[in-house]
BASE-806316 format. One line per field, with one value per residue (C-alpha): residue number from 1; x, y, z; residue in one letter. Coordinates in nm, 3 decimals. Layout:
BASE-806316
vofi = NUM  ...
c1 = X  ...
c2 = Y  ...
c3 = Z  ...
papa = a  ...
This chain:
BASE-806316
vofi = 1  2  3  4  5  6  7  8  9  10  11  12  13  14  15  16  17  18  19  20  21  22  23  24  25  26  27  28  29  30  31  32  33  34  35  36  37  38  39  40  41  42  43  44  45  46  47  48  49  50  51  52  53  54  55  56  57  58  59  60  61  62  63  64  65  66  67  68  69  70  71  72  73
c1 = -3.956  -3.938  -4.005  -3.650  -3.397  -3.032  -2.799  -2.509  -2.208  -2.109  -1.828  -2.009  -1.760  -1.479  -1.669  -1.842  -2.225  -2.494  -2.800  -3.078  -3.031  -3.198  -3.153  -3.145  -2.940  -3.261  -3.345  -3.002  -3.053  -3.377  -3.235  -2.949  -3.224  -3.053  -3.326  -3.409  -3.059  -2.826  -2.585  -2.346  -2.310  -2.025  -2.062  -1.737  -1.576  -1.860  -2.064  -2.455  -2.702  -2.986  -3.244  -3.087  -3.077  -3.411  -3.280  -2.940  -2.946  -2.656  -2.436  -2.216  -1.883  -1.996  -1.788  -2.029  -1.920  -2.195  -2.094  -2.307  -2.330  -2.249  -2.377  -2.173  -2.017
c2 = -2.280  -2.576  -2.504  -2.577  -2.361  -2.469  -2.198  -2.047  -1.886  -1.529  -1.299  -0.990  -0.716  -0.969  -1.252  -1.563  -1.537  -1.789  -1.680  -1.880  -1.964  -1.703  -1.400  -1.079  -0.780  -0.610  -0.925  -0.934  -0.570  -0.664  -0.954  -0.721  -0.474  -0.209  -0.173  0.195  0.297  0.507  0.246  0.169  -0.198  -0.355  -0.708  -0.868  -0.538  -0.374  -0.092  -0.182  0.097  0.087  0.036  -0.294  -0.433  -0.640  -0.797  -0.886  -1.239  -1.358  -1.662  -1.897  -1.721  -1.351  -1.091  -0.831  -0.507  -0.288  0.068  0.300  0.660  0.892  1.252  1.528  1.847
c3 = -1.308  -1.036  -0.671  -0.584  -0.783  -0.769  -0.624  -0.815  -0.657  -0.759  -0.620  -0.453  -0.359  -0.317  -0.120  -0.241  -0.236  -0.327  -0.529  -0.679  -1.054  -1.273  -1.016  -1.192  -1.073  -0.955  -0.755  -0.607  -0.486  -0.328  -0.156  -0.006  0.088  -0.141  -0.383  -0.435  -0.298  -0.517  -0.627  -0.923  -1.025  -1.218  -1.361  -1.481  -1.507  -1.706  -1.563  -1.594  -1.651  -1.391  -1.660  -1.742  -1.378  -1.434  -1.748  -1.647  -1.519  -1.298  -1.398  -1.180  -1.128  -1.215  -1.046  -0.912  -0.739  -0.586  -0.484  -0.289  -0.391  -0.094  -0.118  0.036  -0.054
papa = m  s  a  q  t  p  d  i  t  i  e  l  n  g  s  s  h  a  v  a  s  g  t  s  l  a  e  l  l  d  s  l  e  m  a  g  q  r  v  a  i  e  v  n  e  t  v  i  p  r  s  e  y  p  s  i  i  l  s  h  g  d  r  v  e  i  i  r  a  i  g  g  g
């Protein structure tokens, strides 16, 4: 990988968001300081299992929705 990676643009929760090319869902969560939080993630209207976050590489134009789980009762 080169020292300078070009950015791509994704739609994150309805807003435009730039990430480095080759960014995984797990890396996106890290960059948003959400790693380890209880979240559900949808990419292009498909729910992604947590076990797949490291292997899902984002592409230009992907639509990503991150929903935080909130406990209560």
